[in-house]
Structure formats: C-alpha cells, structure tokens
N, C-alpha and C positions, 0 to 999 in steps of 0.2 A: 458621623463616625469617620475617622481618618486612620490611615494605615500606621501613622506614627503613634497615635494613641494606642493602638494594639501592640506596637512594639514596646512602648513604654510599659504597658501593662505586663508584658512578659518579663521585662527587666525587673520591676518591683517583685513580681512573684519569685523569680529565680533568686534575687538578692535577699528577699525577705525583709527589705528595708527601703524606705523612701530616700534616705540620704545617700546611701551607697548606690542605688539605682541612679540617682540624679548625677553622681560623679561619673558613672559609667556612660551615660548618655550625653553628658556635657550640657546640662541645662540646670537652672536654679531649682532647688527643691520645692519652693512654692509653686513654680510653674508646672512641675511635674505633678504635684498634688492636684492642681486644677485640672490638668488633663484627665486624671484618673477619676476625679469626681464628676467631670462632664461625662465621661464614659458610663460611670454607674448610673447617672441621672438618665442617660439615654436607654440604658438596658432596664432600668427600674429595679435594680438589685444591688446589694452591697457585695463587692468583690473581695474585700479585704476586712480582716479584723485587725483593728489598729490599736496599738497601745505604745507605751513609751519605750519598749524594747525592740519594736519592729512592726512588720505587716505580714500577716498569715492569711492565705487564701481561705475564703468561706467555702462551703460546699458548692454553692453555685459558681464561685470564682474558680474552683478546681475543674468543674466540668467545662466552663468557658475556656480556661487555659488550654485543656487538651485539644478542643476544637481550634482555637486560634493558632496554636503552635503548629498544628498540621496544615492549616491553610497558608500560613506565612511561609512555611517551609516549602510548600509546592510553588509558591510565587517566586521564592528566591531560587529554587532549582530550575524553574523555567527561565529565569533571567540568566543563570549560570550557563545553561545549555546554549544560549545565544552568543555568549562571549567568544570572541575570535582570538584574543590575546592571551596566551598561556601564561606570560610572564606578568601580566597585570589583571589578575582575575577579578571578577565582581561576585556578588552574592554574599551570603552569610555562613559562618561556621560557628558551631556551638560547642564549647569545650567544658567538660565536667571536671571539677576540682574538689578533692577532698578537703574538708574543714581544716585538717591537720597540716595541710601543705603550707599554709602561711601565705601572706599576700605579697611578699617581695618578689619571689620568682615569677608569680603569675603576672605581676605588674611588668616585670621585664618582658615576659612573652607577649603581652598585649602591646606594649610600646614598639617592640621590634616588628610585630605583625603590622601595625598600623603605619610604621615608617615604610615598610617594604611594599605593602599592598594597600595604598590609600583608597582604592575604589571598592575594596571589599570591607566587610564587617566582621568582627569577632565578638561573641557573646559568652560570658562566663556564667556558669551555673554551678554553685557551690552546695555540696551535700556530703553525706557519708559514702564510703566506698560501695556499699551494697545498693544504695539509691542510684548512684551513678551507673552501676552495672545494669540495673533495671532500665534506666533511661536510654542507655545505649541499645539495649534489646529491642526496646520500643521506638527506636530511631528519634527520640527527642533530642539526643546528643549526636554530634558526629565523631567526637573523640573525647577521651577522658583519662585522667590519672587515676589509678586505683591501688590502694595498698593491699598487700598480700594477694598478688595476682593468681597464685596457685589455687585460690579458692574460687576462680572465675574462669575455668577452662573452656566454657562454652562461648567465650568471646575471643575475637582476634587480639591477643594481648601478649606483650613480652615485658619482662623485667628490664628497666632501663638503669636503676641504680639501687644499691642496698644502702639505706640510710641508717647512720648510727643513731641509737636511741640514747636519750639523756635523762638522767634524774633532775627534775625540776622542783625547785623549792623556793621559799620566800628570799627576798633580797638579803645579801650579806649572811646567808645561811652557812654554818661551819662545815656541814657535810658536803655541800657542793663547792665550797671555796677552793679546793685543790685543782679543780677542773676536770678531774676524773675520779670515779668512784668504783671500787670492786663490787660486783653484783652481790657477793655475800654480804655486804654492808647495808644493802637496801631491802632485803627481803623481810625484815622485821619492822621496817618503817610503815606508817599508816599511809597506804597508797590510794589515791583517788584516780580511777581510771575511766576512760570514755568507753561507751559501747556505740561505736560510729561505723559499723559494718565491717569490722576487721577482727583479727584474732590477737590483738595486742594482749589482752589479759590472759589468753591461753599460752601465749609465747612466754610471759613472765612466770606463769605457773609452771610451765614445762622446764624452763631453765633452773628454777628453784628446786624442782624435783630431782633433776639430774645431779644436784649438789647435796641431795638428801635433806632439803630444807623445805619449808612452807612459806610461800609468800603471803604477806599480810595485805590482801586486797580488801580494803575496808569498805569503800564506797564506790558505787557506779553512778555517774552523772552523764547523761546523754546530752551534754551541752558543753562545747569546748570553752566558751567565755566563762561559764559558770565554774568549771574545773579551774581555770586560771585565777579567777577571783577567789575561789576557796583556798588555793595554794598561797596567794598573796596575803590572805588573812591568816595564814598560819595554821589551817585546818589539817594540813598534811602535805603529802608530796604526790607527784604525778610522773608518769614516764611518757615522753613524747619525742618525735623528732625535733631537731633544733629549730627547723623552719617554723614550727607551730608557735614558738615563744620567743623568736628573735627580736621582735619589736618590743616586747615587754622587758626583755633583758637590756636592750639598748636604752630604754627609759628608766632603768633601775627599779623595776617593779619585781622582777623575778630573778633567780639565779639558775645555773644549770651545770651539771657535770656529766661528761660522757661515761657510759657505763662500760666497764672493762672486766676482764677475768671472770667470765669470758666477755668478749665484745658482744654486745646486744644490738642486732640490726634488724631492720624491718624493710623488706623489699617494696619498692614502689614501681608499679607497672603503667604502661601506656597502652590504651586500647582504642580501636576504632569500632564503629557500629557494625554489626555483622550483616545487616540487611541492605541490599542494593549497592550499586556502583558509587564510588566516592567522587565527589565534585573536584574540580581543579583547585578550588580554594582550600578544601579539606586536605588535599595532598600537600599543598604549600605549607599548611599548619603543621602537618606531621614532620615535614623535613625541617622546619624551623624549630620545633621542639627538640629534635635530635641534636641540632646544631648547638642550641643554647645549653642543653645538658652537657654536651661534650666539652664546651667551652669551660663551664663551671668545674667539672671534674679535672680537666687538664690544668686548671689554675689551683688545684688542691682545695676547692671550697665545697661546702655542702650546698644542698638546695637552698638553705636559709641564708647563704652568703656569710657563714660565720668565718670571721678573719682568724680568730684564735681557737676555732673548734672544727678545724678540717677533719673530714673522715679519715680514718686510717687507710693506707693503701690497700690492705686486705679487704676492706669493706667497700671499695669503690667498683663500680661497674659501669660500663658505657656500651651496653649491648645495642646493636642496631635495631631500630624499629622495623617491624616486619616488612619484608620486600613487597608483600601483597599490598601494603598500604601505599607504598610509593608507585606501584604499577597500576593501581586502580584508576579508572578514568571516568 
C-alpha cells in the first residue's frame, strides 16, 4: 500500500468519477483504475460501486475514506509545519465547490494556484452546499464556496458575490431568446429545480408570492446533470446561476435568460473551516480566491465568465474575505 494509492482513492471518492479524478491527478484513467483495484485487493473489500455514471463509495469505502482522509491530513499538516518559506508553501489544501458553481471558474482557481505554488497541492471536493458546510465543520475541507451563506452562520463565512439567476431552457427557446425575462413570465412555466442544500426553491416561491402569484415548481431532481438533461430534452425549465450551464450554452445544448423585474440573485459565500489554525497554504488559497473573484467582477463578468451575460452592477459584490482567514497561521 502506497501513499499515492490513498491519495488517488480520495480523489475518486471526491469526484465520484474515475475519469474526472484521473484528470485531476494527471494520470491515465486505466492506470488510476489499476491503483484502486490493487488497493481493494490488499484490503479485501470493494471500496466503490462502479457503473457507467460514476463511482460511489461502498459502506466500507466510506468508513475507510474517513480514516484515510484524517491520516493524510495529519501527515500534510506535519509537513506544512516544517516549511520555512512562507511564499512557497508545501502541503495540501482542500476546497469544497457546489455543483452549481460550474467548472470554468474552479479550473481558473486550480491553474492559478498550481502556477503560483508548485510545491503545494490543491484538491477539489464537489457536492451540495449543505454537504460542504458539514465537511467544513468536520475539517474534511479547509475552505469552500457555499450558496445562501445566511443559512450557515455557525461557519466563518462571508458573501463574496451575488450571482444573477437565469431561466434555463432548451436550445433556441423563444422565451430565453431575448437574453432577459421578467420574473412574472416564468412563474407559470414547468420548473425543474435542484435540492442541493440551498434555498433556491424557497427564493423563487417567495418572489412569486410577493407578486401575488404561485410558482409552478413541477419537479425536484437532486442531480444537476439530470436536470440539465431534462431541460435539454424539453421536459421543462430550470433556474440556475449562469456558471452552472455556461458550457452547455457554449455547445449549443441549452439557452438562458437573466431573470429581471425583479432581478433574481443568489448569494455565494466563501467559508473556512472553524476548527484549528489555518495552514500557510490555506491562507494562500483564501487570498487567491479573493483576487480572482475581484478580477472577474472588475471586468464585468459573472463567475461563469459569461461575455454577454454580465451581472448588473446592482447585483455585484466584492466583499473582502474575512480578516480572520488572512491572519490565521
């Protein structure tokens, strides 16, 4: 059993996918699969349920994950404590990312981090906001993005941007074609909404009630890929930040229009784990995230880098990430 096998195991578990994990650790997928099979053979148990859609931890795999994550974190922390160069930190930092945030901005963060701190490692764990909050509380993450931060006041968290929400429909849809759509025009549409640990559904219902209307929230699907596929197939519409669908829009699979009158926005927060002092590498990530978000907003872009769908000035926010994050050592 090798440390790299354990790190590969964590990546597959976090990404719930061998292909995505292989890209993250920069090895071929067949090689990654061999490492995991070898680990399973040594342990004598199956760590993952495998199917065509991804890889999910078995019950034994989940228990093993909790132990391994803690052990590797202690090893990384021990190495970080020995570092003498603050500007070139070592060790690992784990960043939680909501599924709706989309890949483009996170890839930008990862690339910037690796360029600036080649001796350190960054690991991405994707899930819903509620799960990310739980992982921060249990110190499985060092930092994380969370939608609707007002719901997680027990965490050191600040809103960093108010993201405009978009009505998402199939390609060439006449309702989304103008680029913006009044909220009153969407409430009677069949809406397919995610239940991913935030209050998006309640936000839409509340906005409709203030207009004296009732939103037609037809279906809840707890899978963002499934929601996007349902919309692509013409089964209904959804409401999401632009970042969640920018790649599908670029490929011509979906269309989107910003919701206006009133502008519908969803706050995105950035949190750090509440337990223990932060490592140097975590502080570096916190500063980098604030820098990258500030650059995007200064350029008039959304988190999804939408060239023609910039958030309105009234919805932009560039709040400093908490001072206690930058000062922790």
